[in-house]
N, CA, C and O atoms as a printed pandas DataFrame, in Angstrom:
     atom_number atom_name residue_name chain_id  residue_number  x_coord  y_coord  z_coord
0              1         N          MET        A               1    6.864   -1.712    3.501
1              2        CA          MET        A               1    8.145   -2.375    3.370
2              3         C          MET        A               1    7.994   -3.622    2.513
3              4         O          MET        A               1    8.862   -3.949    1.704
4              5         N          ARG        A               2    6.878   -4.310    2.704
5              6        CA          ARG        A               2    6.630   -5.515    1.917
6              7         C          ARG        A               2    6.484   -5.167    0.438
7              8         O          ARG        A               2    7.028   -5.859   -0.423
8              9         N          GLN        A               3    5.754   -4.099    0.146
9             10        CA          GLN        A               3    5.583   -3.672   -1.242
10            11         C          GLN        A               3    6.922   -3.273   -1.861
11            12         O          GLN        A               3    7.193   -3.591   -3.019
12            13         N          ASN        A               4    7.752   -2.579   -1.092
13            14        CA          ASN        A               4    9.077   -2.203   -1.589
14            15         C          ASN        A               4    9.901   -3.439   -1.917
15            16         O          ASN        A               4   10.557   -3.496   -2.957
16            17         N          LYS        A               5    9.866   -4.426   -1.030
17            18        CA          LYS        A               5   10.636   -5.654   -1.246
18            19         C          LYS        A               5   10.132   -6.394   -2.477
19            20         O          LYS        A               5   10.931   -6.860   -3.290
20            21         N          GLU        A               6    8.812   -6.506   -2.623
21            22        CA          GLU        A               6    8.244   -7.194   -3.785
22            23         C          GLU        A               6    8.624   -6.470   -5.079
23            24         O          GLU        A               6    8.963   -7.111   -6.074
24            25         N          ALA        A               7    8.567   -5.144   -5.065
25            26        CA          ALA        A               7    8.921   -4.359   -6.253
26            27         C          ALA        A               7   10.403   -4.540   -6.594
27            28         O          ALA        A               7   10.759   -4.653   -7.767
28            29         N          MET        A               8   11.266   -4.566   -5.574
29            30        CA          MET        A               8   12.702   -4.757   -5.826
30            31         C          MET        A               8   12.991   -6.173   -6.309
31            32         O          MET        A               8   13.837   -6.359   -7.183
32            33         N          ASP        A               9   12.308   -7.174   -5.760
33            34        CA          ASP        A               9   12.484   -8.559   -6.230
34            35         C          ASP        A               9   12.090   -8.678   -7.694
35            36         O          ASP        A               9   12.784   -9.316   -8.486
36            37         N          LYS        A              10   10.970   -8.058   -8.046
37            38        CA          LYS        A              10   10.507   -8.082   -9.438
38            39         C          LYS        A              10   11.527   -7.385  -10.334
39            40         O          LYS        A              10   11.853   -7.885  -11.411
40            41         N          TYR        A              11   12.026   -6.244   -9.898
41            42        CA          TYR        A              11   13.033   -5.498  -10.658
42            43         C          TYR        A              11   14.312   -6.326  -10.829
43            44         O          TYR        A              11   14.879   -6.376  -11.920
44            45         N          ASP        A              12   14.764   -6.972   -9.752
45            46        CA          ASP        A              12   15.973   -7.804   -9.829
46            47         C          ASP        A              12   15.803   -8.931  -10.844
47            48         O          ASP        A              12   16.725   -9.232  -11.602
48            49         N          ASN        A              13   14.615   -9.560  -10.858
49            50        CA          ASN        A              13   14.342  -10.628  -11.824
50            51         C          ASN        A              13   14.344  -10.096  -13.254
51            52         O          ASN        A              13   14.939  -10.699  -14.147
52            53         N          GLU        A              14   13.673   -8.960  -13.465
53            54        CA          GLU        A              14   13.631   -8.364  -14.799
54            55         C          GLU        A              14   15.026   -7.948  -15.263
55            56         O          GLU        A              14   15.371   -8.105  -16.434
56            57         N          LEU        A              15   15.820   -7.420  -14.340
57            58        CA          LEU        A              15   17.179   -7.002  -14.680
58            59         C          LEU        A              15   18.047   -8.211  -15.016
59            60         O          LEU        A              15   18.845   -8.158  -15.951
60            61         N          ALA        A              16   17.898   -9.293  -14.266
61            62        CA          ALA        A              16   18.668  -10.515  -14.550
62            63         C          ALA        A              16   18.291  -11.065  -15.926
63            64         O          ALA        A              16   19.163  -11.491  -16.684
64            65         N          GLU        A              17   17.002  -11.058  -16.249
65            66        CA          GLU        A              17   16.566  -11.520  -17.574
66            67         C          GLU        A              17   17.122  -10.608  -18.662
67            68         O          GLU        A              17   17.563  -11.087  -19.707
68            69         N          TRP        A              18   17.106   -9.317  -18.430
69            70        CA          TRP        A              18   17.621   -8.346  -19.392
70            71         C          TRP        A              18   19.115   -8.551  -19.604
71            72         O          TRP        A              18   19.601   -8.521  -20.735
72            73         N          ASP        A              19   19.853   -8.764  -18.487
73            74        CA          ASP        A              19   21.302   -9.003  -18.576
74            75         C          ASP        A              19   21.628  -10.287  -19.329
75            76         O          ASP        A              19   22.646  -10.363  -20.017
76            77         N          ALA        A              20   20.773  -11.292  -19.203
77            78        CA          ALA        A              20   21.032  -12.594  -19.830
78            79         C          ALA        A              20   20.864  -12.549  -21.344
79            80         O          ALA        A              20   21.408  -13.402  -22.046
80            81         N          LYS        A              21   20.124  -11.573  -21.860
81            82        CA          LYS        A              21   19.884  -11.469  -23.298
82            83         C          LYS        A              21   21.062  -10.807  -23.991
83            84         O          LYS        A              21   21.834  -10.073  -23.373
84            85         N          SER        A              22   21.186  -11.079  -25.293
85            86        CA          SER        A              22   22.231  -10.416  -26.082
86            87         C          SER        A              22   21.832   -8.961  -26.302
87            88         O          SER        A              22   20.674   -8.592  -26.106
88            89         N          ASN        A              23   22.790   -8.142  -26.707
89            90        CA          ASN        A              23   22.531   -6.713  -26.907
90            91         C          ASN        A              23   21.405   -6.468  -27.910
91            92         O          ASN        A              23   20.651   -5.505  -27.767
92            93         N          LYS        A              24   21.285   -7.320  -28.913
93            94        CA          LYS        A              24   20.241   -7.148  -29.937
94            95         C          LYS        A              24   18.848   -7.466  -29.391
95            96         O          LYS        A              24   17.863   -6.874  -29.833
96            97         N          GLU        A              25   18.757   -8.386  -28.444
97            98        CA          GLU        A              25   17.464   -8.828  -27.904
98            99         C          GLU        A              25   16.984   -8.004  -26.710
99           100         O          GLU        A              25   15.808   -8.055  -26.348
100          101         N          ARG        A              26   17.878   -7.259  -26.111
101          102        CA          ARG        A              26   17.606   -6.628  -24.818
102          103         C          ARG        A              26   16.423   -5.679  -24.783
103          104         O          ARG        A              26   15.517   -5.855  -23.968
104          105         N          GLY        A              27   16.412   -4.709  -25.622
105          106        CA          GLY        A              27   15.395   -3.667  -25.489
106          107         C          GLY        A              27   15.787   -2.689  -24.385
107          108         O          GLY        A              27   16.959   -2.579  -24.027
108          109         N          LYS        A              28   14.815   -1.997  -23.862
109          110        CA          LYS        A              28   15.069   -0.978  -22.844
110          111         C          LYS        A              28   15.388   -1.632  -21.494
111          112         O          LYS        A              28   14.738   -2.593  -21.081
112          113         N          LYS        A              29   16.404   -1.085  -20.823
113          114        CA          LYS        A              29   16.793   -1.595  -19.504
114          115         C          LYS        A              29   15.672   -1.308  -18.493
115          116         O          LYS        A              29   15.130   -0.203  -18.473
116          117         N          PRO        A              30   15.326   -2.284  -17.663
117          118        CA          PRO        A              30   14.280   -2.046  -16.642
118          119         C          PRO        A              30   14.677   -0.907  -15.703
119          120         O          PRO        A              30   15.845   -0.750  -15.346
120          121         N          GLU        A              31   13.687   -0.127  -15.318
121          122        CA          GLU        A              31   13.938    0.984  -14.398
122          123         C          GLU        A              31   13.723    0.536  -12.960
123          124         O          GLU        A              31   12.787   -0.197  -12.642
124          125         N          GLN        A              32   14.620    1.002  -12.109
125          126        CA          GLN        A              32   14.504    0.671  -10.692
126          127         C          GLN        A              32   13.240    1.323  -10.136
127          128         O          GLN        A              32   12.989    2.497  -10.409
128          129         N          PRO        A              33   12.436    0.584   -9.359
129          130        CA          PRO        A              33   11.182    1.153   -8.839
130          131         C          PRO        A              33   11.437    2.181   -7.747
131          132         O          PRO        A              33   12.457    2.143   -7.059
132          133         N          LEU        A              34   10.484    3.102   -7.602
133          134        CA          LEU        A              34   10.537    4.043   -6.490
134          135         C          LEU        A              34   10.334    3.272   -5.197
135          136         O          LEU        A              34    9.556    2.319   -5.146
136          137         N          GLN        A              35   11.029    3.685   -4.166
137          138        CA          GLN        A              35   10.877    3.060   -2.863
138          139         C          GLN        A              35    9.961    3.928   -2.021
139          140         O          GLN        A              35   10.337    5.028   -1.616
140          141         N          CYS        A              36    8.770    3.438   -1.760
141          142        CA          CYS        A              36    7.797    4.160   -0.954
142          143         C          CYS        A              36    8.248    4.129    0.509
143          144         O          CYS        A              36    8.413    3.061    1.098
144          145         N          THR        A              37    8.443    5.306    1.077
145          146        CA          THR        A              37    8.878    5.407    2.471
146          147         C          THR        A              37    7.802    6.125    3.258
147          148         O          THR        A              37    7.494    7.285    2.983
148          149         N          CYS        A              38    7.238    5.451    4.219
149          150        CA          CYS        A              38    6.217    6.124    5.025
150          151         C          CYS        A              38    6.629    6.193    6.498
151          152         O          CYS        A              38    5.907    6.764    7.315
152          153         N          LEU        A              39    7.772    5.623    6.836
153          154        CA          LEU        A              39    8.256    5.645    8.213
154          155         C          LEU        A              39    9.717    6.053    8.201
155          156         O          LEU        A              39   10.543    5.411    7.552
156          157         N          MET        A              40   10.034    7.119    8.918
157          158        CA          MET        A              40   11.408    7.621    8.951
158          159         C          MET        A              40   11.829    7.848   10.394
159          160         O          MET        A              40   10.996    7.962   11.293
160          161         N          ASP        A              41   13.152    7.912   10.595
161          162        CA          ASP        A              41   13.680    8.148   11.934
162          163         C          ASP        A              41   14.734    9.247   11.890
163          164         O          ASP        A              41   14.497   10.342   12.402
164          165         N          ASP        A              42   15.864    8.985   11.305
165          166        CA          ASP        A              42   16.982    9.922   11.290
166          167         C          ASP        A              42   17.161   10.393    9.856
167          168         O          ASP        A              42   17.637    9.633    9.012
168          169         N          MET        A              43   16.782   11.650    9.564
169          170        CA          MET        A              43   16.809   12.109    8.189
170          171         C          MET        A              43   17.039   13.604    8.129
171          172         O          MET        A              43   16.847   14.323    9.110
172          173         N          THR        A              44   17.456   14.058    6.950
173          174        CA          THR        A              44   17.551   15.488    6.681
174          175         C          THR        A              44   16.221   15.934    6.076
175          176         O          THR        A              44   15.395   15.103    5.701
176          177         N          LEU        A              45   16.023   17.227    5.985
177          178        CA          LEU        A              45   14.813   17.731    5.346
178          179         C          LEU        A              45   14.799   17.382    3.860
179          180         O          LEU        A              45   13.729   17.194    3.282
180          181         N          ALA        A              46   15.977   17.294    3.234
181          182        CA          ALA        A              46   16.046   16.892    1.824
182          183         C          ALA        A              46   15.572   15.450    1.662
183          184         O          ALA        A              46   14.840   15.143    0.721
184          185         N          ALA        A              47   15.980   14.566    2.567
185          186        CA          ALA        A              47   15.527   13.176    2.513
186          187         C          ALA        A              47   14.028   13.083    2.791
187          188         O          ALA        A              47   13.328   12.261    2.200
188          189         N          LEU        A              48   13.544   13.931    3.693
189          190        CA          LEU        A              48   12.110   13.972    3.974
190          191         C          LEU        A              48   11.344   14.413    2.726
191          192         O          LEU        A              48   10.280   13.871    2.427
192          193         N          ALA        A              49   11.880   15.394    1.999
193          194        CA          ALA        A              49   11.242   15.845    0.759
194          195         C          ALA        A              49   11.172   14.708   -0.254
195          196         O          ALA        A              49   10.151   14.535   -0.919
196          197         N          ASP        A              50   12.250   13.929   -0.379
197          198        CA          ASP        A              50   12.235   12.763   -1.277
198          199         C          ASP        A              50   11.115   11.811   -0.895
199          200         O          ASP        A              50   10.363   11.347   -1.753
200          201         N          ALA        A              51   11.006   11.521    0.394
201          202        CA          ALA        A              51    9.988   10.577    0.869
202          203         C          ALA        A              51    8.584   11.122    0.642
203          204         O          ALA        A              51    7.692   10.375    0.242
204          205         N          MET        A              52    8.375   12.414    0.890
205          206        CA          MET        A              52    7.050   12.999    0.683
206          207         C          MET        A              52    6.680   13.010   -0.795
207          208         O          MET        A              52    5.514   12.822   -1.145
208          209         N          GLN        A              53    7.660   13.227   -1.659
209          210        CA          GLN        A              53    7.417   13.238   -3.100
210          211         C          GLN        A              53    6.951   11.863   -3.574
211          212         O          GLN        A              53    6.102   11.755   -4.459
212          213         N          GLU        A              54    7.509   10.825   -2.982
213          214        CA          GLU        A              54    7.195    9.457   -3.396
214          215         C          GLU        A              54    6.041    8.847   -2.605
215          216         O          GLU        A              54    5.524    7.798   -2.989
216          217         N          SER        A              55    5.630    9.482   -1.509
217          218        CA          SER        A              55    4.569    8.947   -0.647
218          219         C          SER        A              55    3.495   10.001   -0.421
219          220         O          SER        A              55    3.475   10.646    0.627
220          221         N          PRO        A              56    2.606   10.183   -1.386
221          222        CA          PRO        A              56    1.613   11.254   -1.253
222          223         C          PRO        A              56    0.667   11.085   -0.068
223          224         O          PRO        A              56    0.023   12.049    0.349
224          225         N          ARG        A              57    0.575    9.868    0.482
225          226        CA          ARG        A              57   -0.306    9.666    1.644
226          227         C          ARG        A              57    0.339   10.155    2.929
227          228         O          ARG        A              57   -0.331   10.236    3.958
228          229         N          GLY        A              58    1.617   10.482    2.893
229          230        CA          GLY        A              58    2.269   11.055    4.052
230          231         C          GLY        A              58    3.389   10.211    4.609
231          232         O          GLY        A              58    3.631    9.086    4.172
232          233         N          VAL        A              59    4.066   10.784    5.587
233          234        CA          VAL        A              59    5.241   10.177    6.210
234          235         C          VAL        A              59    5.099   10.306    7.726
235          236         O          VAL        A              59    4.626   11.325    8.231
236          237         N          LEU        A              60    5.509    9.277    8.433
237          238        CA          LEU        A              60    5.552    9.313    9.893
238          239         C          LEU        A              60    7.019    9.361   10.320
239          240         O          LEU        A              60    7.809    8.485    9.970
240          241         N          VAL        A              61    7.366   10.390   11.074
241          242        CA          VAL        A              61    8.687   10.483   11.683
242          243         C          VAL        A              61    8.528    9.952   13.096
243          244         O          VAL        A              61    7.934   10.602   13.956
244          245         N          LYS        A              62    9.067    8.763   13.324
245          246        CA          LYS        A              62    8.916    8.094   14.619
246          247         C          LYS        A              62   10.248    8.155   15.348
247          248         O          LYS        A              62   11.240    7.574   14.908
248          249         N          LYS        A              63   10.254    8.858   16.457
249          250        CA          LYS        A              63   11.473    9.012   17.254
250          251         C          LYS        A              63   11.232    8.391   18.625
251          252         O          LYS        A              63   10.262    8.719   19.309
252          253         N          ASP        A              64   12.116    7.504   19.007
253          254        CA          ASP        A              64   12.022    6.952   20.349
254          255         C          ASP        A              64   12.243    8.070   21.364
255          256         O          ASP        A              64   11.572    8.139   22.394
256          257         N          GLU        A              65   13.182    8.928   21.054
257          258        CA          GLU        A              65   13.519   10.038   21.946
258          259         C          GLU        A              65   13.481   11.331   21.133
259          260         O          GLU        A              65   14.340   11.546   20.278
260          261         N          LEU        A              66   12.505   12.183   21.386
261          262        CA          LEU        A              66   12.342   13.415   20.611
262          263         C          LEU        A              66   13.487   14.403   20.803
263          264         O          LEU        A              66   13.674   15.292   19.973
264          265         N          SER        A              67   14.250   14.267   21.873
265          266        CA          SER        A              67   15.383   15.182   22.062
266          267         C          SER        A              67   16.384   15.031   20.915
267          268         O          SER        A              67   17.051   15.998   20.547
268          269         N          HIS        A              68   16.492   13.834   20.350
269          270        CA          HIS        A              68   17.359   13.611   19.191
270          271         C          HIS        A              68   16.868   14.427   17.999
271          272         O          HIS        A              68   17.673   14.995   17.262
272          273         N          TRP        A              69   15.566   14.486   17.810
273          274        CA          TRP        A              69   14.991   15.262   16.714
274          275         C          TRP        A              69   15.311   16.746   16.886
275          276         O          TRP        A              69   15.728   17.408   15.935
276          277         N          PHE        A              70   15.114   17.274   18.113
277          278        CA          PHE        A              70   15.425   18.676   18.369
278          279         C          PHE        A              70   16.908   18.972   18.159
279          280         O          PHE        A              70   17.254   19.993   17.564
280          281         N          SER        A              71   17.775   18.103   18.634
281          282        CA          SER        A              71   19.208   18.366   18.542
282          283         C          SER        A              71   19.740   18.243   17.114
283          284         O          SER        A              71   20.822   18.747   16.813
284          285         N          ALA        A              72   18.988   17.577   16.232
285          286        CA          ALA        A              72   19.429   17.429   14.844
286          287         C          ALA        A              72   19.114   18.656   13.991
287          288         O          ALA        A              72   19.593   18.753   12.860
288          289         N          PHE        A              73   18.321   19.591   14.508
289          290        CA          PHE        A              73   18.019   20.798   13.741
290          291         C          PHE        A              73   19.315   21.525   13.399
291          292         O          PHE        A              73   20.212   21.645   14.234
292          293         N          ASP        A              74   19.398   21.999   12.188
293          294        CA          ASP        A              74   20.542   22.780   11.688
294          295         C          ASP        A              74   21.854   22.007   11.692
295          296         O          ASP        A              74   22.926   22.609   11.626
296          297         N          GLN        A              75   21.782   20.698   11.767
297          298        CA          GLN        A              75   22.980   19.882   11.769
298          299         C          GLN        A              75   23.777   20.070   10.473
299          300         O          GLN        A              75   25.008   20.047   10.489
300          301         N          TYR        A              76   23.081   20.254    9.369
301          302        CA          TYR        A              76   23.746   20.383    8.076
302          303         C          TYR        A              76   23.626   21.788    7.497
303          304         O          TYR        A              76   23.817   21.985    6.297
304          305         N          HIS        A              77   23.307   22.775    8.354
305          306        CA          HIS        A              77   23.154   24.152    7.895
306          307         C          HIS        A              77   24.037   25.072    8.709
307          308         O          HIS        A              77   24.200   24.904    9.917
308          309         N          SER        A              78   24.603   26.049    8.019
309          310        CA          SER        A              78   25.330   27.082    8.754
310          311         C          SER        A              78   24.368   28.191    9.178
311          312         O          SER        A              78   24.673   28.963   10.087
312          313         N          ALA        A              79   23.215   28.270    8.526
313          314        CA          ALA        A              79   22.206   29.277    8.869
314          315         C          ALA        A              79   21.423   28.818   10.088
315          316         O          ALA        A              79   20.603   27.904    9.992
316          317         N          LYS        A              80   21.665   29.435   11.215
317          318        CA          LYS        A              80   20.993   29.059   12.455
318          319         C          LYS        A              80   19.494   29.268   12.331
319          320         O          LYS        A              80   19.039   30.338   11.927
320          321         N          GLY        A              81   18.733   28.247   12.678
321          322        CA          GLY        A              81   17.282   28.351   12.669
322          323         C          GLY        A              81   16.631   27.925   11.364
323          324         O          GLY        A              81   15.404   27.942   11.260
324          325         N          ALA        A              82   17.427   27.538   10.356
325          326        CA          ALA        A              82   16.860   27.173    9.055
326          327         C          ALA        A              82   15.930   25.968    9.171
327          328         O          ALA        A              82   14.818   25.994    8.645
328          329         N          ASP        A              83   16.373   24.915    9.854
329          330        CA          ASP        A              83   15.532   23.726    9.981
330          331         C          ASP        A              83   14.288   23.997   10.811
331          332         O          ASP        A              83   13.210   23.490   10.502
332          333         N          VAL        A              84   14.431   24.791   11.860
333          334        CA          VAL        A              84   13.284   25.089   12.722
334          335         C          VAL        A              84   12.202   25.774   11.900
335          336         O          VAL        A              84   11.033   25.398   11.978
336          337         N          SER        A              85   12.578   26.770   11.117
337          338        CA          SER        A              85   11.559   27.464   10.338
338          339         C          SER        A              85   10.964   26.575    9.258
339          340         O          SER        A              85    9.788   26.726    8.928
340          341         N          ARG        A              86   11.744   25.647    8.695
341          342        CA          ARG        A              86   11.198   24.715    7.699
342          343         C          ARG        A              86   10.187   23.767    8.350
343          344         O          ARG        A              86    9.127   23.497    7.787
344          345         N          TRP        A              87   10.528   23.264    9.551
345          346        CA          TRP        A              87    9.579   22.383   10.254
346          347         C          TRP        A              87    8.317   23.155   10.631
347          348         O          TRP        A              87    7.212   22.617   10.550
348          349         N          LEU        A              88    8.476   24.406   11.041
349          350        CA          LEU        A              88    7.309   25.203   11.386
350          351         C          LEU        A              88    6.425   25.455   10.161
351          352         O          LEU        A              88    5.199   25.454   10.272
352          353         N          SER        A              89    7.036   25.668    9.004
353          354        CA          SER        A              89    6.225   25.865    7.807
354          355         C          SER        A              89    5.560   24.549    7.394
355          356         O          SER        A              89    4.463   24.566    6.837
356          357         N          LEU        A              90    6.202   23.422    7.657
357          358        CA          LEU        A              90    5.563   22.122    7.407
358          359         C          LEU        A              90    4.336   21.956    8.293
359          360         O          LEU        A              90    3.353   21.330    7.899
360          361         N          HIS        A              91    4.404   22.522    9.487
361          362        CA          HIS        A              91    3.294   22.418   10.433
362          363         C          HIS        A              91    1.996   23.014    9.861
363          364         O          HIS        A              91    0.899   22.554   10.181
364          365         N          THR        A              92    2.136   24.038    9.013
365          366        CA          THR        A              92    0.939   24.641    8.416
366          367         C          THR        A              92    0.262   23.680    7.445
367          368         O          THR        A              92   -0.940   23.790    7.201
368          369         N          GLY        A              93    1.021   22.743    6.891
369          370        CA          GLY        A              93    0.463   21.740    5.987
370          371         C          GLY        A              93   -0.009   22.287    4.663
371          372         O          GLY        A              93   -0.850   21.672    4.008
372          373         N          VAL        A              94    0.514   23.439    4.248
373          374        CA          VAL        A              94    0.064   24.056    3.011
374          375         C          VAL        A              94    0.998   23.736    1.848
375          376         O          VAL        A              94    0.533   23.319    0.788
376          377         N          PHE        A              95    2.311   23.925    2.025
377          378        CA          PHE        A              95    3.246   23.796    0.918
378          379         C          PHE        A              95    4.639   23.467    1.457
379          380         O          PHE        A              95    5.045   23.958    2.511
380          381         N          PHE        A              96    5.353   22.637    0.721
381          382        CA          PHE        A              96    6.753   22.354    1.033
382          383         C          PHE        A              96    7.507   22.312   -0.290
383          384         O          PHE        A              96    7.195   21.502   -1.162
384          385         N          GLY        A              97    8.486   23.173   -0.437
385          386        CA          GLY        A              97    9.292   23.205   -1.658
386          387         C          GLY        A              97   10.727   22.841   -1.343
387          388         O          GLY        A              97   11.259   23.199   -0.292
388          389         N          GLU        A              98   11.338   22.136   -2.253
389          390        CA          GLU        A              98   12.748   21.737   -2.078
390          391         C          GLU        A              98   13.433   21.911   -3.430
391          392         O          GLU        A              98   13.015   21.320   -4.426
392          393         N          ASP        A              99   14.474   22.714   -3.458
393          394        CA          ASP        A              99   15.245   22.934   -4.678
394          395         C          ASP        A              99   16.706   22.645   -4.388
395          396         O          ASP        A              99   17.303   23.232   -3.485
396          397         N          ARG        A             100   17.273   21.736   -5.162
397          398        CA          ARG        A             100   18.681   21.393   -5.021
398          399         C          ARG        A             100   19.348   21.526   -6.376
399          400         O          ARG        A             100   19.044   20.775   -7.302
400          401         N          ARG        A             101   20.243   22.469   -6.489
401          402        CA          ARG        A             101   20.924   22.718   -7.751
402          403         C          ARG        A             101   21.823   21.561   -8.147
403          404         O          ARG        A             101   21.882   21.192   -9.319
404          405         N          THR        A             102   22.531   20.983   -7.170
405          406        CA          THR        A             102   23.493   19.937   -7.505
406          407         C          THR        A             102   22.820   18.691   -8.064
407          408         O          THR        A             102   23.339   18.086   -9.002
408          409         N          GLU        A             103   21.691   18.299   -7.517
409          410        CA          GLU        A             103   20.991   17.099   -8.013
410          411         C          GLU        A             103   19.867   17.446   -8.972
411          412         O          GLU        A             103   19.171   16.566   -9.478
412          413         N          LYS        A             104   19.693   18.761   -9.220
413          414        CA          LYS        A             104   18.629   19.242  -10.110
414          415         C          LYS        A             104   17.248   18.730   -9.692
415          416         O          LYS        A             104   16.430   18.348  -10.529
416          417         N          ARG        A             105   17.010   18.733   -8.383
417          418        CA          ARG        A             105   15.710   18.329   -7.863
418          419         C          ARG        A             105   14.865   19.567   -7.635
419          420         O          ARG        A             105   15.344   20.571   -7.107
420          421         N          ARG        A             106   13.616   19.491   -8.034
421          422        CA          ARG        A             106   12.665   20.569   -7.820
422          423         C          ARG        A             106   11.358   19.944   -7.375
423          424         O          ARG        A             106   10.626   19.372   -8.183
424          425         N          TYR        A             107   11.067   20.053   -6.095
425          426        CA          TYR        A             107    9.828   19.496   -5.564
426          427         C          TYR        A             107    8.891   20.620   -5.170
427          428         O          TYR        A             107    9.308   21.610   -4.568
428          429         N          ARG        A             108    7.634   20.462   -5.509
429          430        CA          ARG        A             108    6.572   21.340   -5.058
430          431         C          ARG        A             108    5.494   20.429   -4.479
431          432         O          ARG        A             108    4.708   19.831   -5.214
432          433         N          ILE        A             109    5.470   20.335   -3.181
433          434        CA          ILE        A             109    4.557   19.415   -2.511
434          435         C          ILE        A             109    3.472   20.240   -1.829
435          436         O          ILE        A             109    3.723   20.941   -0.849
436          437         N          HIS        A             110    2.270   20.139   -2.366
437          438        CA          HIS        A             110    1.127   20.836   -1.789
438          439         C          HIS        A             110    0.438   19.895   -0.812
439          440         O          HIS        A             110    0.352   18.692   -1.063
440          441         N          ASP        A             111   -0.043   20.422    0.274
441          442        CA          ASP        A             111   -0.663   19.635    1.346
442          443         C          ASP        A             111    0.264   18.529    1.850
443          444         O          ASP        A             111   -0.126   17.361    1.859
444          445         N          PRO        A             112    1.481   18.875    2.270
445          446        CA          PRO        A             112    2.384   17.836    2.771
446          447         C          PRO        A             112    1.840   17.224    4.050
447          448         O          PRO        A             112    1.243   17.912    4.878
448          449         N          ARG        A             113    2.050   15.943    4.199
449          450        CA          ARG        A             113    1.554   15.232    5.375
450          451         C          ARG        A             113    2.727   14.578    6.090
451          452         O          ARG        A             113    3.290   13.585    5.629
452          453         N          VAL        A             114    3.076   15.167    7.230
453          454        CA          VAL        A             114    4.152   14.635    8.056
454          455         C          VAL        A             114    3.657   14.604    9.488
455          456         O          VAL        A             114    3.240   15.625   10.035
456          457         N          CYS        A             115    3.705   13.436   10.087
457          458        CA          CYS        A             115    3.351   13.293   11.496
458          459         C          CYS        A             115    4.622   12.972   12.268
459          460         O          CYS        A             115    5.492   12.254   11.776
460          461         N          ILE        A             116    4.721   13.497   13.458
461          462        CA          ILE        A             116    5.892   13.262   14.305
462          463         C          ILE        A             116    5.400   12.647   15.605
463          464         O          ILE        A             116    4.512   13.182   16.269
464          465         N          ALA        A             117    5.991   11.521   15.953
465          466        CA          ALA        A             117    5.602   10.833   17.184
466          467         C          ALA        A             117    6.850   10.425   17.946
467          468         O          ALA        A             117    7.851   10.027   17.350
468          469         N          GLY        A             118    6.788   10.523   19.240
469          470        CA          GLY        A             118    7.912   10.109   20.069
470          471         C          GLY        A             118    7.684   10.501   21.513
471          472         O          GLY        A             118    6.648   11.063   21.870
472          473         N          GLY        A             119    8.644   10.202   22.312
473          474        CA          GLY        A             119    8.553   10.513   23.727
474          475         C          GLY        A             119    9.695   11.407   24.172
475          476         O          GLY        A             119   10.765   11.425   23.563
476          477         N          ILE        A             120    9.451   12.141   25.235
477          478        CA          ILE        A             120   10.504   12.993   25.798
478          479         C          ILE        A             120   10.142   13.282   27.256
479          480         O          ILE        A             120    8.976   13.493   27.590
480          481         N          GLN        A             121   11.128   13.287   28.086
481          482        CA          GLN        A             121   10.928   13.579   29.504
482          483         C          GLN        A             121   10.700   15.082   29.690
483          484         O          GLN        A             121   11.310   15.877   28.975
484          485         N          PRO        A             122    9.847   15.490   30.620
485          486        CA          PRO        A             122    9.537   16.917   30.801
486          487         C          PRO        A             122   10.775   17.798   31.010
487          488         O          PRO        A             122   10.858   18.879   30.426
488          489         N          LYS        A             123   11.727   17.364   31.820
489          490        CA          LYS        A             123   12.926   18.181   32.053
490          491         C          LYS        A             123   13.777   18.298   30.794
491          492         O          LYS        A             123   14.365   19.349   30.537
492          493         N          VAL        A             124   13.845   17.233   30.015
493          494        CA          VAL        A             124   14.598   17.261   28.761
494          495         C          VAL        A             124   13.905   18.196   27.773
495          496         O          VAL        A             124   14.569   18.942   27.054
496          497         N          LEU        A             125   12.585   18.158   27.736
497          498        CA          LEU        A             125   11.828   19.047   26.852
498          499         C          LEU        A             125   12.077   20.506   27.229
499          500         O          LEU        A             125   12.249   21.351   26.350
500          501         N          ARG        A             126   12.099   20.805   28.515
501          502        CA          ARG        A             126   12.369   22.168   28.971
502          503         C          ARG        A             126   13.734   22.653   28.493
503          504         O          ARG        A             126   13.881   23.807   28.091
504          505         N          ARG        A             127   14.737   21.766   28.539
505          506        CA          ARG        A             127   16.081   22.132   28.061
506          507         C          ARG        A             127   16.110   22.281   26.549
507          508         O          ARG        A             127   16.782   23.169   26.024
508          509         N          ALA        A             128   15.385   21.415   25.844
509          510        CA          ALA        A             128   15.409   21.421   24.377
510          511         C          ALA        A             128   14.694   22.630   23.789
511          512         O          ALA        A             128   15.139   23.193   22.788
512          513         N          LEU        A             129   13.584   23.030   24.411
513          514        CA          LEU        A             129   12.822   24.162   23.891
514          515         C          LEU        A             129   13.396   25.463   24.421
515          516         O          LEU        A             129   12.955   26.001   25.436
516          517         N          THR        A             130   14.376   25.938   23.713
517          518        CA          THR        A             130   15.037   27.174   24.105
518          519         C          THR        A             130   14.136   28.372   23.806
519          520         O          THR        A             130   13.069   28.234   23.208
520          521         N          GLU        A             131   14.579   29.522   24.226
521          522        CA          GLU        A             131   13.825   30.751   23.989
522          523         C          GLU        A             131   13.611   30.981   22.493
523          524         O          GLU        A             131   12.577   31.508   22.082
524          525         N          ASP        A             132   14.590   30.584   21.685
525          526        CA          ASP        A             132   14.505   30.742   20.236
526          527         C          ASP        A             132   13.286   30.000   19.658
527          528         O          ASP        A             132   12.631   30.500   18.743
528          529         N          PHE        A             133   12.992   28.825   20.188
529          530        CA          PHE        A             133   11.827   28.069   19.708
530          531         C          PHE        A             133   10.538   28.842   19.968
531          532         O          PHE        A             133    9.651   28.891   19.116
532          533         N          PHE        A             134   10.443   29.444   21.149
533          534        CA          PHE        A             134    9.225   30.169   21.497
534          535         C          PHE        A             134    9.093   31.475   20.707
535          536         O          PHE        A             134    7.980   31.918   20.422
536          537         N          GLU        A             135   10.219   32.085   20.357
537          538        CA          GLU        A             135   10.172   33.302   19.547
538          539         C          GLU        A             135    9.633   33.009   18.154
539          540         O          GLU        A             135    9.009   33.870   17.533
540          541         N          ARG        A             136    9.866   31.825   17.675
541          542        CA          ARG        A             136    9.400   31.454   16.332
542          543         C          ARG        A             136    7.956   31.031   16.382
543          544         O          ARG        A             136    7.380   30.680   15.352
């Protein structure tokens, strides 16, 4: 977070200097730095792909309550089980691909590193892990 803040402060300063110059003196507009994200909480798989693309050392999904993580599966999909199978394929740690036509994003992430940490009560876990989870 500190590195992200320092990079954004530097970018803001460079952008202010660039804005202060006349059009003839400007040169190329400074590019906004990538924001390294290594800690996530509430996200879609597309947002996770963005973070993994920018953070090759990996991402930690930290959930205070893991039941929230389970209940968020397929929140943005009409295809039942899509998120579950994507998370299960992430578990293998071999490959994660993300293709989005609208934003023209194409990610091929080999050896993805995602850790999930959180707590859940045993009875809540029993309710969350439906038969469908065990079939997969």
